[in-house]
N, C-alpha and C positions, 0 to 999 in steps of 0.2 A: 674746487677749481671755480675760477673766475670768468664769467662768459658776459659780454656786451651785446644788448640787444641790435639786431640788425634791422632797422626800420625801413628798408628797400625792401625786404622780403616778409616782414611782418604786416599783421593787419589788426587793427581794433575798431570795431564799429559799434555804435550805439544806437538802437531802434527804440522809437517812441510810438505811440499808440493812441488813435483818437477816441474819443469817450463823449458821452451825453447823447442827446436825442437825435442829433444829425450825423453822429459819427459814420453812418453808412455813406455818407458825403464826403467825410474827412480823408485825410491823408494820413498815413503812418510813416512819417519821416524817418529815413535812414541816414546816418552821419558815419563819416570814416575820418579818423585821426591821421592827419599828414605830416605831423611833427611832434614825435615822441622818442623816448630812449630810456636806458636804464642799464642796470647789471643785475646778474643772476649769480648766485654762489651756490654751488650744487656739487656734490661729491655722492657718486652712488654707493660708496661704502659706508658714509655717515649721512644718509638722506635727512636725517632729523635736523640736521644743522643748517638745512638751506635757508637763502635769505634772496629778497627780490626789492630792489628799488625801481620804481618806474615814474616817469613823469611825462606830460603832454602840455603843450601849448593849448590852452581852450579856444583861442583865435583859430587854430589849425584844423578844427573841426569842419569838415566839408559835407553838403548834402550830396548823396549820390542816387537819389530816387530821379526816375523820369517825371517830367511835368513842364508845365510852362515856364519860361524864363523868369517873368514877372512874379509868379508863386515862388518859385525858388527862392529869388531874392528877398522877397517877404519873409519867408520861413528862416533864412539864414539871419537876417537883420533882426528878426525878433528873438531867435535863440540867443545870438551873440550880445545884443544891447538890453533885453528885457530878462531872458531866462538866464544866461551862465553870467551875464554882466562882465564879458571877458576882458574889458579894459581895467576894471577894479579887481578882478579875481583870475590873473592871467594864466594860472598854473592848476593843473589837477595832477595829484600824486597819489602813489600808493607805496607803502612802505611795509615789508613784512619781513620778520625774523624768526617767525614760528610755524613750521610745517609739521604737517602728520602724513608722512607717505606711506604707501602700500605698494610693495613690489609685485609686479605682475608676471614679469619674466625679467632677465637679465637685461638692465638698461632702460625698462619701460615701467612707469609707476602712474598710480592713481594718488592725488596729494589734495590735501586740504590745506590752504593758506588762512593763516588767521593774522591779519594786518590791518593797517589804517588807511582809509580813503580820506584824503583832502579834496574837497570840492565846494566851491563857491564860498571859500573861506571857513568851511566847517570840516573838522576831522572826527570821523566815526568809525569803529570798528567794522570791518568789511570781511566776511569770509567769501572765499573763492576756492572752487573745486575745479581741478584740471587734470588730464592727462599728460603725460610728459614722456619724452623719450631723451635720453641723455648718452652722448659719446665723449670720448677724449677731446674732440674738436667742435661739437655742435650741441645745443641743447634746444628742443623745441617743446612747447607748452600750448595746448589749446582747451578750451571751454567755453562757459556761458555763466554769467549771474546776472542778479538783478539789481537794481538801485531804485530806492523811492526818493523822488525829488523833495518830497517835504522833509525828509531825513536831514537835507542839506539847506534849509530854508530858501529853497528856490521856488517862486512863485510858478503857479500852473498856469498855461497860457489858455485864454477863453477867447471864442469869437463868436459873433452873432446872438449877444445877450445871454452867454452861458448855455446856448444850445449846442456848441461844439467846443471841446476842450481836450487837451492832451492829457491822458491818463497820468497819474502819479508815479507808476512804476515803469522803468525802463530797463530794457534787456541789452546786455553788454556782451559782445561776443569778441573773443581774442584767438588768434594764432600767432604766437611769439617764437621767433627763431633767434637764438642769441650764438655768438661765435667765441671761440676763447682768442 
């Protein structure tokens, strides 16, 4: 069965963490993707044949944290211009055609996806674990995974002579709803 991701009810967030000697003063920015989509192929009778394609516009990542407007603008500008280089690498994508599902009850699974993440012009294998529910009309998957920026040739952001920097590892959280 083919399902199309519904971005209006789905959510994909990325959490960065401050590090360094001044990290207690730092900000742990959280971003949400506002322009993404894709498709899921999944049949509960043959779950090993599941597939997923998903892409998002890098420039669509928006800061969702509270804070001063000037700080928010600086964080967003730095992320898009220096970190992601959104103009040069406009798309982030994930493609998977290999899944290892484990049925919990009819229609509910735990699954490990073995796919490829393309970020900042670099494609690397990325394993993602999720819990999913599937019916004839709707598919929902949710979970969390980590990404190291250095694996994708992304420069770590530093401020105040390296006293404050963003840690290499990011946490990505998703709650994806797809409909037939």
